[in-house]
PDB file of N, CA, C and O in Angstrom:
ATOM      1  N   MET A   1      16.260  23.171  -8.629  1.00  0.00           N
ATOM      2  CA  MET A   1      15.346  21.963  -8.804  1.00  0.00           C
ATOM      3  C   MET A   1      14.386  22.169  -9.721  1.00  0.00           C
ATOM      4  O   MET A   1      13.768  23.231  -9.796  1.00  0.00           O
ATOM      5  N   ASN A   2      14.145  20.935 -10.665  1.00  0.00           N
ATOM      6  CA  ASN A   2      13.434  20.773 -11.798  1.00  0.00           C
ATOM      7  C   ASN A   2      12.391  20.234 -11.414  1.00  0.00           C
ATOM      8  O   ASN A   2      12.569  19.225 -10.732  1.00  0.00           O
ATOM      9  N   ALA A   3      11.154  20.591 -11.637  1.00  0.00           N
ATOM     10  CA  ALA A   3       9.810  19.896 -11.513  1.00  0.00           C
ATOM     11  C   ALA A   3       9.520  18.945 -12.806  1.00  0.00           C
ATOM     12  O   ALA A   3       9.483  19.329 -13.975  1.00  0.00           O
ATOM     13  N   HIS A   4       9.359  17.860 -12.418  1.00  0.00           N
ATOM     14  CA  HIS A   4       8.809  17.001 -13.613  1.00  0.00           C
ATOM     15  C   HIS A   4       7.440  16.625 -13.782  1.00  0.00           C
ATOM     16  O   HIS A   4       6.906  15.813 -13.027  1.00  0.00           O
ATOM     17  N   ILE A   5       6.808  17.209 -14.796  1.00  0.00           N
ATOM     18  CA  ILE A   5       5.356  16.984 -14.584  1.00  0.00           C
ATOM     19  C   ILE A   5       4.901  15.868 -15.616  1.00  0.00           C
ATOM     20  O   ILE A   5       5.067  15.994 -16.829  1.00  0.00           O
ATOM     21  N   THR A   6       4.377  14.891 -15.086  1.00  0.00           N
ATOM     22  CA  THR A   6       4.180  13.616 -16.184  1.00  0.00           C
ATOM     23  C   THR A   6       2.370  13.565 -16.090  1.00  0.00           C
ATOM     24  O   THR A   6       1.656  13.959 -15.167  1.00  0.00           O
ATOM     25  N   THR A   7       2.016  13.000 -17.263  1.00  0.00           N
ATOM     26  CA  THR A   7       1.271  12.980 -17.959  1.00  0.00           C
ATOM     27  C   THR A   7      -0.044  12.075 -17.242  1.00  0.00           C
ATOM     28  O   THR A   7      -1.249  12.317 -17.311  1.00  0.00           O
ATOM     29  N   ARG A   8       0.678  10.938 -16.527  1.00  0.00           N
ATOM     30  CA  ARG A   8      -0.098  10.254 -15.850  1.00  0.00           C
ATOM     31  C   ARG A   8       0.551   9.998 -13.982  1.00  0.00           C
ATOM     32  O   ARG A   8       1.671   9.593 -13.672  1.00  0.00           O
ATOM     33  N   ALA A   9      -0.396  10.328 -13.188  1.00  0.00           N
ATOM     34  CA  ALA A   9      -0.228  10.741 -11.651  1.00  0.00           C
ATOM     35  C   ALA A   9      -0.026   8.827 -11.437  1.00  0.00           C
ATOM     36  O   ALA A   9      -0.159   7.885 -12.219  1.00  0.00           O
ATOM     37  N   VAL A  10       0.417   8.953  -9.704  1.00  0.00           N
ATOM     38  CA  VAL A  10       0.002   7.755  -9.180  1.00  0.00           C
ATOM     39  C   VAL A  10      -1.098   7.640  -8.841  1.00  0.00           C
ATOM     40  O   VAL A  10      -1.689   8.460  -8.138  1.00  0.00           O
ATOM     41  N   SER A  11      -1.668   6.382  -9.373  1.00  0.00           N
ATOM     42  CA  SER A  11      -3.093   5.934  -9.186  1.00  0.00           C
ATOM     43  C   SER A  11      -3.531   6.202  -7.604  1.00  0.00           C
ATOM     44  O   SER A  11      -2.849   6.348  -6.590  1.00  0.00           O
ATOM     45  N   ALA A  12      -4.803   6.202  -7.807  1.00  0.00           N
ATOM     46  CA  ALA A  12      -5.959   6.548  -6.423  1.00  0.00           C
ATOM     47  C   ALA A  12      -5.657   5.143  -5.630  1.00  0.00           C
ATOM     48  O   ALA A  12      -5.535   5.221  -4.407  1.00  0.00           O
ATOM     49  N   ALA A  13      -5.547   4.037  -6.176  1.00  0.00           N
ATOM     50  CA  ALA A  13      -5.461   2.743  -5.885  1.00  0.00           C
ATOM     51  C   ALA A  13      -4.164   2.345  -4.747  1.00  0.00           C
ATOM     52  O   ALA A  13      -4.158   1.870  -3.612  1.00  0.00           O
ATOM     53  N   THR A  14      -2.965   2.870  -5.824  1.00  0.00           N
ATOM     54  CA  THR A  14      -1.684   2.800  -5.091  1.00  0.00           C
ATOM     55  C   THR A  14      -1.821   3.468  -3.694  1.00  0.00           C
ATOM     56  O   THR A  14      -1.698   2.958  -2.581  1.00  0.00           O
ATOM     57  N   ILE A  15      -2.176   5.051  -4.137  1.00  0.00           N
ATOM     58  CA  ILE A  15      -1.885   5.774  -2.744  1.00  0.00           C
ATOM     59  C   ILE A  15      -2.913   5.150  -1.281  1.00  0.00           C
ATOM     60  O   ILE A  15      -2.605   5.232  -0.092  1.00  0.00           O
ATOM     61  N   ALA A  16      -4.272   4.493  -1.930  1.00  0.00           N
ATOM     62  CA  ALA A  16      -4.771   3.937  -0.875  1.00  0.00           C
ATOM     63  C   ALA A  16      -4.475   2.639  -0.305  1.00  0.00           C
ATOM     64  O   ALA A  16      -5.034   2.294   0.736  1.00  0.00           O
ATOM     65  N   ARG A  17      -3.599   1.849  -0.929  1.00  0.00           N
ATOM     66  CA  ARG A  17      -2.840   0.648  -0.581  1.00  0.00           C
ATOM     67  C   ARG A  17      -1.915   0.771   0.241  1.00  0.00           C
ATOM     68  O   ARG A  17      -1.699   0.089   1.242  1.00  0.00           O
ATOM     69  N   THR A  18      -1.149   1.946  -0.304  1.00  0.00           N
ATOM     70  CA  THR A  18       0.374   2.299   0.688  1.00  0.00           C
ATOM     71  C   THR A  18      -0.627   3.127   2.073  1.00  0.00           C
ATOM     72  O   THR A  18       0.017   2.975   3.111  1.00  0.00           O
ATOM     73  N   ALA A  19      -1.345   3.556   2.222  1.00  0.00           N
ATOM     74  CA  ALA A  19      -2.229   4.157   3.448  1.00  0.00           C
ATOM     75  C   ALA A  19      -2.472   3.252   4.424  1.00  0.00           C
ATOM     76  O   ALA A  19      -2.306   3.411   5.634  1.00  0.00           O
ATOM     77  N   VAL A  20      -2.977   2.047   3.706  1.00  0.00           N
ATOM     78  CA  VAL A  20      -3.462   0.951   4.443  1.00  0.00           C
ATOM     79  C   VAL A  20      -2.659   0.251   4.984  1.00  0.00           C
ATOM     80  O   VAL A  20      -2.968  -0.362   6.007  1.00  0.00           O
ATOM     81  N   LEU A  21      -1.297   0.157   4.376  1.00  0.00           N
ATOM     82  CA  LEU A  21      -0.132  -0.683   4.996  1.00  0.00           C
ATOM     83  C   LEU A  21       0.409   0.425   6.267  1.00  0.00           C
ATOM     84  O   LEU A  21       0.548   0.210   7.471  1.00  0.00           O
ATOM     85  N   ALA A  22       0.588   1.385   5.649  1.00  0.00           N
ATOM     86  CA  ALA A  22       1.297   2.278   6.784  1.00  0.00           C
ATOM     87  C   ALA A  22       0.612   2.331   8.283  1.00  0.00           C
ATOM     88  O   ALA A  22       1.163   2.328   9.384  1.00  0.00           O
ATOM     89  N   MET A  23      -0.834   2.383   7.922  1.00  0.00           N
ATOM     90  CA  MET A  23      -1.705   2.346   9.138  1.00  0.00           C
ATOM     91  C   MET A  23      -1.608   0.883   9.998  1.00  0.00           C
ATOM     92  O   MET A  23      -1.683   0.655  11.205  1.00  0.00           O
ATOM     93  N   ALA A  24      -1.436   0.129   8.996  1.00  0.00           N
ATOM     94  CA  ALA A  24      -1.675  -1.370   9.590  1.00  0.00           C
ATOM     95  C   ALA A  24       0.006  -1.637  10.486  1.00  0.00           C
ATOM     96  O   ALA A  24       0.083  -2.267  11.540  1.00  0.00           O
ATOM     97  N   LEU A  25       1.051  -1.089   9.874  1.00  0.00           N
ATOM     98  CA  LEU A  25       2.186  -1.217  10.466  1.00  0.00           C
ATOM     99  C   LEU A  25       2.241  -0.040  11.622  1.00  0.00           C
ATOM    100  O   LEU A  25       2.822  -0.311  12.673  1.00  0.00           O
ATOM    101  N   ILE A  26       1.814   0.895  11.495  1.00  0.00           N
ATOM    102  CA  ILE A  26       1.970   1.787  12.886  1.00  0.00           C
ATOM    103  C   ILE A  26       1.117   1.044  13.827  1.00  0.00           C
ATOM    104  O   ILE A  26       1.548   1.006  14.980  1.00  0.00           O
ATOM    105  N   ASN A  27      -0.138   0.368  13.564  1.00  0.00           N
ATOM    106  CA  ASN A  27      -0.696  -0.353  14.343  1.00  0.00           C
ATOM    107  C   ASN A  27      -0.158  -1.240  14.994  1.00  0.00           C
ATOM    108  O   ASN A  27      -0.254  -1.163  16.218  1.00  0.00           O
ATOM    109  N   GLN A  28       0.434  -2.146  14.513  1.00  0.00           N
ATOM    110  CA  GLN A  28       1.524  -3.244  15.109  1.00  0.00           C
ATOM    111  C   GLN A  28       2.589  -2.359  15.583  1.00  0.00           C
ATOM    112  O   GLN A  28       2.821  -2.888  16.670  1.00  0.00           O
ATOM    113  N   ILE A  29       3.173  -1.639  15.522  1.00  0.00           N
ATOM    114  CA  ILE A  29       4.168  -0.923  16.164  1.00  0.00           C
ATOM    115  C   ILE A  29       3.898  -0.593  17.489  1.00  0.00           C
ATOM    116  O   ILE A  29       4.548  -1.002  18.451  1.00  0.00           O
ATOM    117  N   LEU A  30       2.838   0.224  17.539  1.00  0.00           N
ATOM    118  CA  LEU A  30       1.857   0.439  18.886  1.00  0.00           C
ATOM    119  C   LEU A  30       1.500  -0.344  19.783  1.00  0.00           C
ATOM    120  O   LEU A  30       1.574  -0.161  20.998  1.00  0.00           O
ATOM    121  N   SER A  31       1.001  -1.466  19.083  1.00  0.00           N
ATOM    122  CA  SER A  31       0.568  -2.689  19.758  1.00  0.00           C
ATOM    123  C   SER A  31       1.786  -3.707  20.481  1.00  0.00           C
ATOM    124  O   SER A  31       1.691  -4.459  21.450  1.00  0.00           O
ATOM    125  N   ALA A  32       2.714  -3.462  19.776  1.00  0.00           N
ATOM    126  CA  ALA A  32       3.822  -4.383  20.204  1.00  0.00           C
ATOM    127  C   ALA A  32       4.688  -3.397  21.221  1.00  0.00           C
ATOM    128  O   ALA A  32       5.761  -3.796  21.673  1.00  0.00           O
ATOM    129  N   ALA A  33       4.264  -2.342  21.491  1.00  0.00           N
ATOM    130  CA  ALA A  33       5.142  -1.107  22.281  1.00  0.00           C
ATOM    131  C   ALA A  33       4.273  -0.983  23.384  1.00  0.00           C
ATOM    132  O   ALA A  33       4.622  -0.154  24.224  1.00  0.00           O
ATOM    133  N   GLY A  34       3.207  -1.614  23.596  1.00  0.00           N
ATOM    134  CA  GLY A  34       2.028  -1.762  24.664  1.00  0.00           C
ATOM    135  C   GLY A  34       1.247  -0.406  24.899  1.00  0.00           C
ATOM    136  O   GLY A  34       0.806   0.087  25.937  1.00  0.00           O
ATOM    137  N   LYS A  35       1.223   0.021  23.618  1.00  0.00           N
ATOM    138  CA  LYS A  35       0.016   1.135  23.646  1.00  0.00           C
ATOM    139  C   LYS A  35      -1.166   0.863  22.528  1.00  0.00           C
ATOM    140  O   LYS A  35      -1.168   1.427  21.434  1.00  0.00           O
ATOM    141  N   PRO A  36      -1.945   0.132  22.858  1.00  0.00           N
ATOM    142  CA  PRO A  36      -3.097  -0.444  21.952  1.00  0.00           C
ATOM    143  C   PRO A  36      -3.737   0.953  21.055  1.00  0.00           C
ATOM    144  O   PRO A  36      -4.118   1.950  21.670  1.00  0.00           O
ATOM    145  N   VAL A  37      -3.773   0.899  20.096  1.00  0.00           N
ATOM    146  CA  VAL A  37      -4.597   1.755  19.364  1.00  0.00           C
ATOM    147  C   VAL A  37      -5.991   1.500  19.145  1.00  0.00           C
ATOM    148  O   VAL A  37      -6.817   2.408  19.246  1.00  0.00           O
ATOM    149  N   LEU A  38      -6.399  -0.030  18.763  1.00  0.00           N
ATOM    150  CA  LEU A  38      -7.773  -0.336  19.075  1.00  0.00           C
ATOM    151  C   LEU A  38      -8.439  -0.669  20.431  1.00  0.00           C
ATOM    152  O   LEU A  38      -7.783  -1.305  21.256  1.00  0.00           O
ATOM    153  N   PRO A  39     -10.037  -0.177  20.786  1.00  0.00           N
ATOM    154  CA  PRO A  39     -10.111  -0.162  22.206  1.00  0.00           C
ATOM    155  C   PRO A  39     -10.632  -1.323  22.181  1.00  0.00           C
ATOM    156  O   PRO A  39     -11.788  -1.447  21.774  1.00  0.00           O
ATOM    157  N   ILE A  40      -9.879  -2.441  22.618  1.00  0.00           N
ATOM    158  CA  ILE A  40     -10.128  -4.101  22.661  1.00  0.00           C
ATOM    159  C   ILE A  40      -9.902  -4.521  24.208  1.00  0.00           C
ATOM    160  O   ILE A  40      -8.794  -4.244  24.669  1.00  0.00           O
ATOM    161  N   GLU A  41     -10.820  -5.149  25.044  1.00  0.00           N
ATOM    162  CA  GLU A  41     -10.270  -5.518  26.196  1.00  0.00           C
ATOM    163  C   GLU A  41      -9.129  -6.688  26.462  1.00  0.00           C
ATOM    164  O   GLU A  41      -8.327  -6.827  27.385  1.00  0.00           O
ATOM    165  N   SER A  42      -9.403  -7.522  25.197  1.00  0.00           N
ATOM    166  CA  SER A  42      -8.455  -8.630  25.011  1.00  0.00           C
ATOM    167  C   SER A  42      -7.308  -8.511  24.393  1.00  0.00           C
ATOM    168  O   SER A  42      -7.373  -8.477  23.164  1.00  0.00           O
ATOM    169  N   ALA A  43      -6.225  -8.434  24.906  1.00  0.00           N
ATOM    170  CA  ALA A  43      -5.181  -8.236  24.425  1.00  0.00           C
ATOM    171  C   ALA A  43      -4.649  -9.429  23.183  1.00  0.00           C
ATOM    172  O   ALA A  43      -3.854  -9.083  22.309  1.00  0.00           O
ATOM    173  N   GLN A  44      -5.077 -10.520  23.238  1.00  0.00           N
ATOM    174  CA  GLN A  44      -4.552 -11.668  22.464  1.00  0.00           C
ATOM    175  C   GLN A  44      -5.788 -11.364  21.353  1.00  0.00           C
ATOM    176  O   GLN A  44      -5.540 -11.826  20.239  1.00  0.00           O
ATOM    177  N   LEU A  45      -6.864 -10.777  21.455  1.00  0.00           N
ATOM    178  CA  LEU A  45      -8.073 -10.915  20.301  1.00  0.00           C
ATOM    179  C   LEU A  45      -7.273  -9.100  19.610  1.00  0.00           C
ATOM    180  O   LEU A  45      -7.487  -8.807  18.434  1.00  0.00           O
ATOM    181  N   GLU A  46      -6.653  -8.380  20.277  1.00  0.00           N
ATOM    182  CA  GLU A  46      -6.255  -7.152  19.813  1.00  0.00           C
ATOM    183  C   GLU A  46      -4.946  -7.599  18.795  1.00  0.00           C
ATOM    184  O   GLU A  46      -4.771  -6.988  17.741  1.00  0.00           O
ATOM    185  N   GLN A  47      -4.235  -8.488  19.124  1.00  0.00           N
ATOM    186  CA  GLN A  47      -2.952  -8.748  18.970  1.00  0.00           C
ATOM    187  C   GLN A  47      -3.281  -9.842  17.430  1.00  0.00           C
ATOM    188  O   GLN A  47      -2.462  -9.896  16.513  1.00  0.00           O
ATOM    189  N   LEU A  48      -4.470 -10.546  17.418  1.00  0.00           N
ATOM    190  CA  LEU A  48      -5.153 -11.029  16.327  1.00  0.00           C
ATOM    191  C   LEU A  48      -5.162 -10.426  15.062  1.00  0.00           C
ATOM    192  O   LEU A  48      -4.560 -10.656  14.013  1.00  0.00           O
ATOM    193  N   ILE A  49      -6.395  -9.194  15.588  1.00  0.00           N
ATOM    194  CA  ILE A  49      -6.523  -8.347  14.576  1.00  0.00           C
ATOM    195  C   ILE A  49      -5.613  -7.498  14.022  1.00  0.00           C
ATOM    196  O   ILE A  49      -5.535  -7.148  12.844  1.00  0.00           O
ATOM    197  N   SER A  50      -4.830  -7.144  15.086  1.00  0.00           N
ATOM    198  CA  SER A  50      -3.545  -6.498  14.115  1.00  0.00           C
ATOM    199  C   SER A  50      -2.560  -6.874  13.384  1.00  0.00           C
ATOM    200  O   SER A  50      -2.093  -6.252  12.430  1.00  0.00           O
ATOM    201  N   THR A  51      -2.124  -8.156  13.907  1.00  0.00           N
ATOM    202  CA  THR A  51      -1.961  -9.253  12.797  1.00  0.00           C
ATOM    203  C   THR A  51      -2.271  -9.310  11.497  1.00  0.00           C
ATOM    204  O   THR A  51      -1.442  -9.051  10.625  1.00  0.00           O
ATOM    205  N   GLY A  52      -3.521  -9.663  11.246  1.00  0.00           N
ATOM    206  CA  GLY A  52      -4.691  -9.535  10.360  1.00  0.00           C
ATOM    207  C   GLY A  52      -4.422  -8.297   9.446  1.00  0.00           C
ATOM    208  O   GLY A  52      -4.088  -8.402   8.266  1.00  0.00           O
ATOM    209  N   PHE A  53      -4.616  -7.003  10.166  1.00  0.00           N
ATOM    210  CA  PHE A  53      -4.456  -6.180   9.112  1.00  0.00           C
ATOM    211  C   PHE A  53      -2.965  -5.928   8.608  1.00  0.00           C
ATOM    212  O   PHE A  53      -2.910  -5.345   7.525  1.00  0.00           O
ATOM    213  N   THR A  54      -2.150  -6.149   9.001  1.00  0.00           N
ATOM    214  CA  THR A  54      -0.655  -6.302   8.655  1.00  0.00           C
ATOM    215  C   THR A  54      -0.562  -7.180   7.570  1.00  0.00           C
ATOM    216  O   THR A  54       0.109  -7.005   6.553  1.00  0.00           O
ATOM    217  N   THR A  55      -1.436  -8.351   7.909  1.00  0.00           N
ATOM    218  CA  THR A  55      -0.959  -9.184   6.816  1.00  0.00           C
ATOM    219  C   THR A  55      -1.699  -9.208   5.588  1.00  0.00           C
ATOM    220  O   THR A  55      -1.119  -9.549   4.557  1.00  0.00           O
ATOM    221  N   VAL A  56      -2.762  -8.927   5.576  1.00  0.00           N
ATOM    222  CA  VAL A  56      -3.414  -8.281   4.332  1.00  0.00           C
ATOM    223  C   VAL A  56      -2.871  -7.245   3.991  1.00  0.00           C
ATOM    224  O   VAL A  56      -2.273  -7.327   2.917  1.00  0.00           O
ATOM    225  N   SER A  57      -2.846  -6.326   4.473  1.00  0.00           N
ATOM    226  CA  SER A  57      -2.351  -5.102   3.570  1.00  0.00           C
ATOM    227  C   SER A  57      -1.086  -5.488   3.052  1.00  0.00           C
ATOM    228  O   SER A  57      -0.827  -5.275   1.867  1.00  0.00           O
ATOM    229  N   ALA A  58      -0.184  -6.094   3.895  1.00  0.00           N
ATOM    230  CA  ALA A  58       1.065  -6.551   3.448  1.00  0.00           C
ATOM    231  C   ALA A  58       1.041  -7.369   1.910  1.00  0.00           C
ATOM    232  O   ALA A  58       1.770  -7.286   0.922  1.00  0.00           O
ATOM    233  N   LEU A  59      -0.116  -8.152   2.220  1.00  0.00           N
ATOM    234  CA  LEU A  59      -0.233  -9.290   0.763  1.00  0.00           C
ATOM    235  C   LEU A  59      -0.955  -8.381  -0.486  1.00  0.00           C
ATOM    236  O   LEU A  59      -0.808  -8.567  -1.694  1.00  0.00           O
ATOM    237  N   VAL A  60      -1.585  -7.585   0.028  1.00  0.00           N
ATOM    238  CA  VAL A  60      -2.235  -6.625  -1.252  1.00  0.00           C
ATOM    239  C   VAL A  60      -0.810  -5.600  -1.551  1.00  0.00           C
ATOM    240  O   VAL A  60      -0.466  -5.339  -2.704  1.00  0.00           O
ATOM    241  N   ASN A  61      -0.419  -5.326  -0.914  1.00  0.00           N
ATOM    242  CA  ASN A  61       0.529  -4.339  -1.578  1.00  0.00           C
ATOM    243  C   ASN A  61       1.944  -4.864  -2.156  1.00  0.00           C
ATOM    244  O   ASN A  61       2.765  -4.228  -2.817  1.00  0.00           O
ATOM    245  N   TRP A  62       2.004  -6.403  -1.655  1.00  0.00           N
ATOM    246  CA  TRP A  62       2.660  -6.968  -2.442  1.00  0.00           C
ATOM    247  C   TRP A  62       2.714  -7.505  -3.423  1.00  0.00           C
ATOM    248  O   TRP A  62       3.656  -7.787  -4.165  1.00  0.00           O
ATOM    249  N   TRP A  63       1.093  -7.766  -3.490  1.00  0.00           N
ATOM    250  CA  TRP A  63       0.701  -8.402  -5.030  1.00  0.00           C
ATOM    251  C   TRP A  63       0.317  -7.564  -6.227  1.00  0.00           C
ATOM    252  O   TRP A  63       0.110  -8.053  -7.337  1.00  0.00           O
ATOM    253  N   PHE A  64       0.223  -6.119  -5.911  1.00  0.00           N
ATOM    254  CA  PHE A  64       0.104  -5.208  -6.897  1.00  0.00           C
ATOM    255  C   PHE A  64       1.123  -4.588  -7.115  1.00  0.00           C
ATOM    256  O   PHE A  64       2.034  -4.589  -6.287  1.00  0.00           O
ATOM    257  N   ASN A  65       1.211  -3.882  -8.339  1.00  0.00           N
ATOM    258  CA  ASN A  65       2.605  -3.563  -8.925  1.00  0.00           C
ATOM    259  C   ASN A  65       2.072  -1.891  -8.839  1.00  0.00           C
ATOM    260  O   ASN A  65       1.295  -1.217  -9.515  1.00  0.00           O
ATOM    261  N   ASN A  66       2.885  -1.641  -7.699  1.00  0.00           N
ATOM    262  CA  ASN A  66       2.887   0.251  -6.930  1.00  0.00           C
ATOM    263  C   ASN A  66       3.674   0.888  -7.771  1.00  0.00           C
ATOM    264  O   ASN A  66       4.831   1.029  -7.374  1.00  0.00           O
ATOM    265  N   SER A  67       3.418   1.312  -8.795  1.00  0.00           N
ATOM    266  CA  SER A  67       4.478   2.618  -9.681  1.00  0.00           C
ATOM    267  C   SER A  67       4.535   3.986  -8.678  1.00  0.00           C
ATOM    268  O   SER A  67       3.487   4.546  -8.358  1.00  0.00           O
ATOM    269  N   PHE A  68       5.419   4.309  -8.368  1.00  0.00           N
ATOM    270  CA  PHE A  68       5.637   5.233  -7.535  1.00  0.00           C
ATOM    271  C   PHE A  68       6.930   6.719  -8.620  1.00  0.00           C
ATOM    272  O   PHE A  68       6.923   7.950  -8.657  1.00  0.00           O
ATOM    273  N   THR A  69       7.703   5.764  -9.203  1.00  0.00           N
ATOM    274  CA  THR A  69       8.628   6.516  -9.884  1.00  0.00           C
ATOM    275  C   THR A  69       8.085   6.921 -11.557  1.00  0.00           C
ATOM    276  O   THR A  69       7.372   6.163 -12.215  1.00  0.00           O
ATOM    277  N   LYS A  70       8.500   8.021 -11.961  1.00  0.00           N
ATOM    278  CA  LYS A  70       8.385   8.609 -13.175  1.00  0.00           C
ATOM    279  C   LYS A  70       8.763   7.385 -14.125  1.00  0.00           C
ATOM    280  O   LYS A  70       8.061   7.208 -15.121  1.00  0.00           O
ATOM    281  N   GLU A  71       9.756   6.593 -13.890  1.00  0.00           N
ATOM    282  CA  GLU A  71      10.092   5.688 -15.021  1.00  0.00           C
ATOM    283  C   GLU A  71       9.103   4.389 -15.066  1.00  0.00           C
ATOM    284  O   GLU A  71       8.659   3.654 -15.949  1.00  0.00           O
ATOM    285  N   ALA A  72       9.021   4.468 -13.994  1.00  0.00           N
ATOM    286  CA  ALA A  72       7.779   3.212 -13.583  1.00  0.00           C
ATOM    287  C   ALA A  72       6.327   3.463 -13.849  1.00  0.00           C
ATOM    288  O   ALA A  72       5.504   2.555 -13.965  1.00  0.00           O
ATOM    289  N   ILE A  73       6.058   4.714 -13.939  1.00  0.00           N
ATOM    290  CA  ILE A  73       4.535   5.010 -14.421  1.00  0.00           C
ATOM    291  C   ILE A  73       4.860   4.954 -15.942  1.00  0.00           C
ATOM    292  O   ILE A  73       4.117   4.410 -16.759  1.00  0.00           O
ATOM    293  N   GLN A  74       5.893   5.490 -16.212  1.00  0.00           N
ATOM    294  CA  GLN A  74       5.998   5.194 -18.275  1.00  0.00           C
ATOM    295  C   GLN A  74       6.218   3.728 -18.334  1.00  0.00           C
ATOM    296  O   GLN A  74       5.841   3.357 -19.446  1.00  0.00           O
ATOM    297  N   ALA A  75       6.537   3.009 -17.831  1.00  0.00           N
ATOM    298  CA  ALA A  75       7.168   1.625 -18.185  1.00  0.00           C
ATOM    299  C   ALA A  75       5.338   1.317 -18.079  1.00  0.00           C
ATOM    300  O   ALA A  75       4.718   1.173 -19.133  1.00  0.00           O
ATOM    301  N   ASP A  76       4.707   1.251 -16.916  1.00  0.00           N
ATOM    302  CA  ASP A  76       2.855   0.871 -16.886  1.00  0.00           C
ATOM    303  C   ASP A  76       2.765   1.344 -18.305  1.00  0.00           C
ATOM    304  O   ASP A  76       2.894   0.512 -19.203  1.00  0.00           O
ATOM    305  N   ALA A  77       2.517   2.839 -18.640  1.00  0.00           N
ATOM    306  CA  ALA A  77       1.972   3.309 -20.033  1.00  0.00           C
ATOM    307  C   ALA A  77       2.386   2.363 -21.078  1.00  0.00           C
ATOM    308  O   ALA A  77       1.536   1.900 -21.838  1.00  0.00           O
ATOM    309  N   GLU A  78       3.428   2.092 -21.163  1.00  0.00           N
ATOM    310  CA  GLU A  78       3.890   1.127 -22.629  1.00  0.00           C
ATOM    311  C   GLU A  78       3.904  -0.099 -22.510  1.00  0.00           C
ATOM    312  O   GLU A  78       4.260  -0.847 -23.420  1.00  0.00           O
ATOM    313  N   PHE A  79       3.463  -0.540 -21.210  1.00  0.00           N
ATOM    314  CA  PHE A  79       2.970  -2.042 -21.179  1.00  0.00           C
ATOM    315  C   PHE A  79       1.469  -1.926 -21.608  1.00  0.00           C
ATOM    316  O   PHE A  79       1.092  -2.759 -22.432  1.00  0.00           O
ATOM    317  N   GLU A  80       0.681  -1.124 -21.219  1.00  0.00           N
ATOM    318  CA  GLU A  80      -0.690  -0.879 -21.601  1.00  0.00           C
ATOM    319  C   GLU A  80      -0.843  -0.675 -23.262  1.00  0.00           C
ATOM    320  O   GLU A  80      -1.577  -1.242 -24.073  1.00  0.00           O
ATOM    321  N   ARG A  81      -0.051   0.151 -23.383  1.00  0.00           N
ATOM    322  CA  ARG A  81      -0.257   0.234 -24.812  1.00  0.00           C
ATOM    323  C   ARG A  81      -0.174  -0.896 -25.884  1.00  0.00           C
ATOM    324  O   ARG A  81      -0.727  -0.966 -26.982  1.00  0.00           O
ATOM    325  N   LEU A  82       0.881  -1.973 -25.100  1.00  0.00           N
ATOM    326  CA  LEU A  82       1.476  -3.072 -25.966  1.00  0.00           C
ATOM    327  C   LEU A  82       0.704  -4.180 -25.614  1.00  0.00           C
ATOM    328  O   LEU A  82       0.675  -5.212 -26.283  1.00  0.00           O
ATOM    329  N   ARG A  83      -0.004  -3.974 -24.453  1.00  0.00           N
ATOM    330  CA  ARG A  83      -1.172  -5.224 -24.210  1.00  0.00           C
ATOM    331  C   ARG A  83      -2.498  -4.863 -25.080  1.00  0.00           C
ATOM    332  O   ARG A  83      -3.116  -5.714 -25.719  1.00  0.00           O
ATOM    333  N   LYS A  84      -2.789  -3.736 -25.032  1.00  0.00           N
ATOM    334  CA  LYS A  84      -4.048  -3.126 -26.157  1.00  0.00           C
ATOM    335  C   LYS A  84      -3.555  -3.279 -27.592  1.00  0.00           C
ATOM    336  O   LYS A  84      -4.491  -3.477 -28.366  1.00  0.00           O
ATOM    337  N   SER A  85      -2.399  -3.246 -28.148  1.00  0.00           N
ATOM    338  CA  SER A  85      -2.023  -3.502 -29.309  1.00  0.00           C
ATOM    339  C   SER A  85      -1.963  -5.320 -29.563  1.00  0.00           C
ATOM    340  O   SER A  85      -1.929  -5.687 -30.738  1.00  0.00           O
ATOM    341  N   VAL A  86      -1.957  -5.930 -28.941  1.00  0.00           N
ATOM    342  CA  VAL A  86      -1.972  -7.453 -29.003  1.00  0.00           C
ATOM    343  C   VAL A  86      -3.343  -8.059 -28.901  1.00  0.00           C
ATOM    344  O   VAL A  86      -3.679  -9.183 -29.272  1.00  0.00           O
ATOM    345  N   LYS A  87      -4.101  -7.106 -28.321  1.00  0.00           N
ATOM    346  CA  LYS A  87      -5.876  -7.393 -28.284  1.00  0.00           C
ATOM    347  C   LYS A  87      -6.369  -7.458 -29.936  1.00  0.00           C
ATOM    348  O   LYS A  87      -7.552  -7.647 -30.220  1.00  0.00           O
TER     349      LYS A  87
END
């Protein structure tokens, strides 16, 4: 198995957005299974907060370009190079 070393790694923002989405989805699944993660007495309030977490993190992750593969990272670098040459 050959390891590929790239000059640009996955950005911290991409990792953070992915982690927030994962946490929101886990919270949503546990909440739907009746095992609330957030210690809130009102079930309806818990559902609203959980749904809000999921909605916001899904929209943020959908909006931003999250490059995980080597090819996508290279394409981002090429895009930046072309964008800077136009200015």
